[in-house]
N, C-alpha and C positions, 0 to 999 in steps of 0.2 A: 674657297675656293680662292687655291697657292693666284701664286702677284697675276704670272698668264704676260699672256705680249699689248701692244696699243689693240693689237684686233681686236681679241677675246676679251675684251677687255672694256672694247669700246660698245660687242656686242651688247656686253650684259651692261652693261650699261645705259643703256638707247631700248632694251627689256626683251631684247633678237631669241625664242629658247634658239641653241647651238647645242650643239658634242661640240667634244673633237677626239679626231683620227689621225694620232703616229707612225711613222713610216721611214722606214730607212731614203731614204734623200741619197740617188748620184750626182755628185758636184758634173756626173762624165755623159751625165746621161743626152744624147741629142732634147727629147723635145722632156719636157721636165713631167708638165701635164701626163701623158700618156704613161711615162713614168710614172706618178703616184695614182692611178689607177691601176695599172698592173698589182698593184703594191698594195694599194688599199683590194683586190678582190672588185672593182668596180666598172662598167659599162663607164666609154670615155665622155660621154651623155651625159653619164651624172657627174664628171669631174670638173668644170672649169678652171677656165688659165682666167686669171687679170691681164693681161694692158696699156702700158700706158702710148697718146699717142700725140701728135698737136695735131690740130685743127684750121687750117689759114692761120696755125705757127701758135695757138692757145692750145693747153693739156689736158689730153681730156681723159676716160676711163673707163674700157674698153672690157664687155665677162662675154663672155660667148669657151662652148663646149673644146674640151684637152687637141678631140678628134678634130676642129674646124681651123681652117685658116677666112683672115681678115680678107672682107674685101675695103680695102683704101675711099673707092668708090660709095659703100653705101655710109664706110663711119661718116666722109663728109656730110652727107644729104640729109642722115642719121641729127647732124648735130648744127645744120645748116648751114657751112658752111663752101666751097672751091676749093680745096685741095685738100687731104690728110699721108700723118706719113706717121713712120714708128720714132716717138720718141727717141734716143739715142738715150745707150746703158745709164753710163750718172752722171746725166735730170733727172733718167725714170728713179731714180735711188738714194740722189737728196730733194725733189718732190716728195717722193710716200714714204720715205723716211723708212722701205727698204733697201733688202736687196736681191736682184732678181733670183731668184726660184726660191722666193720667198716674201713678194708682196701679194697682197689683198685689196683686197677695198675698202677694208676698212679700216676705220679709226689711219685714214694715211695723212702728215700733216700737213694738207694743208686738202681742200677740200675738193673734185671735179667734178664736174658734166658727169656722169654719170647712167652707159647704155649697155640695155644682157640684153642675147639677144633671143630672139621671143621664145623663139621652138627652144631653150631651154627650162622654159616654167610649165613646160605638162611634162616633168619628173616630178619625182613626188619628196623624191628630196636632194639636192646633190652636195658637192664638196668643192667647199671653196679656199683657195688658203688663207692657212691659221695666223701670217706671220712673223710668221716665219716657217723657213725652208725642213719642211718633212712634219709638219702640219697644217692638218687640215681640220675646218671645219667647220659640217657637215650639220643639215637646217634648211632651211623648206627655202623651193624658191621664189615665194611670192613673196613671202617676209624678208630675203634678202634685194632684192628688189623694188621696196614700202622703202625698207630703212633706206635704204642707199640713195631713192630718191631715184630709180635709176629708168631714164626710157626705154622701153619694152620696142626693141625694129629690129630690123632682121638686117643683119652686120656680115654675112660669111660669105664669103666668092665662090 
């Protein structure tokens, strides 16, 4: 295996079966996840986005389908908090070690409490960012959940 990204190295080191797929990343796309799904020829329900949020001021990682929107109320409840908000981009990049558009839940600088949208677990496989713009890791959603010790929850608005 070539050098890889922190995400792909993390997956390999943790014994998670995955394949990588590259696509032409469009930095001008208003919705990166939907652009990735289209470029990969996959339904948006299989291309998941990784978002960093703050619950009562503490960072968390949330994963959901690229065509869905988060319910901040549900995010807060999932992590036992009172309020949730999106993490500012500079903080998300600093904490994760990835640039926005390339944020992966795997191999982040700081391991964060993580939740995955429950309905994503019904897919036979999903794509999650492989740690750089234009790189996706294809794997079992249940393998991703287990490897991340993620909470399965209803997160969508």
